[in-house]
N, C-alpha and C positions, 0 to 999 in steps of 0.2 A: 275261607282261605286266608292265610296270613301272607301278605306281600311286603317284601323289603324293597324300599324305594331309595335309590342312590343317585346322587347327581354330582357333577363337577369333581371327578376323580383326579383329573389333572396329572396323570402320569405318576401318581404317588403310590407305588406298589405296596409299601408298608401300610398305609392307611386303607387301601383297597382290600388287602388280605385281612386286616383286623376287622373291618366292617363285615365282610363276608362271613368270617368266623363267628362274630357276635350275632349276626342275623340267623345263621344256621342254628346256633345254640338257643336262640329265642323261639325257634320253631318255624322259621320262614319256609314257605312252600313254593314261593314264586318270587322272581326278581324283576325289577324294572330299573333300567339305567337311563337317566334323563339327559345324558349327553355331556360333552366336554370330558371325554375319556383322556385326551392328551392336553398338552400345554403346561408350561411352567416346570413340571417335574422331570425326573431323570430316567423314568422307565416307561416311555410311550409304547414301545413294541410289546413289552410284556403285558401292559394293561389292555392294549387292543386285542391281543390274542386271548386274554382271560375273558374280556367282554364277549368275544365271538364264541368262545366255548360255552359261556352262560346262555348266549342266544341259541346255540345248537341244542341246549337242554331245555329250551322253552322260554327263556327270558325275553322281555321286550327291551330293545336298545334303541335310543334316539340319537340324533346328531345334534351336537352343540356348536356354538360359533367357532370355538378353537378347532374342533373336528373339521368343520367346513373350510376353515382358513388354511388347512393343510394343503388343499388343492387349489387355493386361490391366492397367489402371491400379491395381489393388489389390495388385500384387506389391510386396513390401517389399524394398528394397535400401539400401545405405549411402548417405550423403548425396550424395557425388560421383557414384555410379552412378545415383542417382535423378534428379539434375539432368541428367546426360547423356541418360538415357532420355527424359525429358520433351522435351528439345531434339530428340532423334532422331525422336520421333513427329511433330514439326512439319516435319521435313525430308523425310519419306517420302511419296511419292504414294500414293493409295489402292491402286493396282495393286501396289506394292511391299509395303504392309502386308498385303494379302491373300495375296501370295506367301509371305511369312514365316509367316503363320498356317497355311498349308496344308502346310508342309513336314513330313515324317515325323520321329519321334523316333529311329528306328533303321533299319538296313537290313542285309540279309544278302546276301553274295556267296559262295556255296559254303560253305566251312568258315570264312569270315571274317565276323565281326559288327562293324558300325560303329554307334557310339552316342555321343551328346554326353557324357552323364554315366554313372553306374553302372547296370548292366543290370537289376538286380533291379526297380527302379521308375524307368524313365527320366524320367518326368514329375515325380519328386520332386527331381531335380537333385542327387543325392547325389554327393559328391566321392570319388575314389579317392586317398587320401592315404598309405596304408600297406598292409602285407600283409594286415591284417584286412579292410580295404575291398576289396582285390583278391580275397581268398577269397570274400567275399560276392557279388562280381560274377561270379566263375567258377562259383559254385554256382547262379547264376540262369540260366545259359545253357549250351548244349552246344557252342558254337563252339570249335574248337581254337585259333583266333587271333581276338582281338578288339582293337579300337582305340577309345579314347575321348579326349575332350579335357577341357574344363571346369577343369582344375587349373592350367594355364599353366606347368607345370613338367614337362619330359620325364621319363619313367620307364618301366621295363620290369619286368614281373613274370612269373614262370614257376612252374608247379606240376607236379611229377612224379608218379609212381605212388604215392608215399608221402603225397600230399596236402599236402606242405609247400610253402609259398609263399616264393619268394625274390625280393628286390627288387634291381634294378640301376639305377644312375644312368648314363645314357649319357655316354660321353666320346669325342670324335672322331666321324668319319663312317663308320667301317668298318662294313660290313653285318654284322648279327648273325644267325647261322643259327637258324632257328626249328625246332629239333629235333622230329621227328614224335612222339617218345615223351613230349613235354611239352605242356601247354597254356599259352598265352601271352596276356598283356594288356599292350598298349603304351598309354602316355599320351603323346599326340602333342606336347604343349607348345602354345605360342601363336604364331601368325603376328604378330598386331598388338599384343600386350601381354605379352611374356615376363615371368616373375616368378622366374626362377632365377638372377638376377644377371648374366645375359648379355643385352644389349640386341638382339642379332641375332635376326631372325625365325626361328622354329623350324617344321619340318615333317618328314614321314617319307617315305621311298621304300620301297615294298614290292615286292619282286621275286618274283612268283608262280612263275616257272620255277626260280629258284635257291632259293626258299623262305627268303628273307632279309629283314630289315628294317633300314634305315639311318636313323639320326637325323641330320638335316642342319640347318645354320644358314646364313643368308645375311644380309649387311649390307644396310641400306637407308638412305634419306635421312630419318634421325630428325629432323634440324633442321626440314625442311619439314613433317613430320607433326605435330610439336610446335607449330610456329608456327600451323598451321591450327587446332589445338585452342584456343590462346589467342585467335586472331582471332575464333573463333566465340563467345567469351565463356564457354566451358566452364571447369570448375575447373582452375586452374593445375597442381595436383598430377597430373592426368591427362596433362599434357604432360611434367612433370618426370620422372615415373617411367619414361618411355620411354628416357631416357638411361642409366639404371642397370639396367634390366631387373628391376624389383621391383614 
């Protein structure tokens, strides 16, 4: 089965639609959304409804820190994120807010673990930024393969029998063999707000039959997404950063 894994959509309808179209064209049979459906972008209600429709069709959908913060006004964020979050709360209908609050923090599919942040304490929203963080994640779970989001920068970590953790920065879209003698942690990157210097929307394709993972990028209508952010009165920096992917 070919699974499309999306994370950190951040209310970016244009990026979300582009990734879903690209994944479908690639033959995706299943979808996993790793959370942060809302936050920053100008289409939170549409993105929540689209995520729910995917879940109704069998997708796995998780809760991210921005999703959780919708129902928790005490959450501390930077100024731009806080303004976007307050605006997002006003855009979401009660049904959508309840939907986000009820989403799980992680999910397991056989030997694969899906989680928004680091697995040791998903509710703490810890980032996986380096090998030390990856080791902590791998020590907290027994999954041979796990995939997280939250960081907005694609990465791949593996640990062999010697317990040494190696980090790779994905380049190109060639599938990576997930060798059975190693444990793996993939950081999926962000659909709606990449921060690795590449403005194209990021996602992953996991081929369970071939036991491979491919990091994919797809261009989308950044101009429209940014214009919507400005028109909504959200901080201009949230629109500007989409063009640079940072």
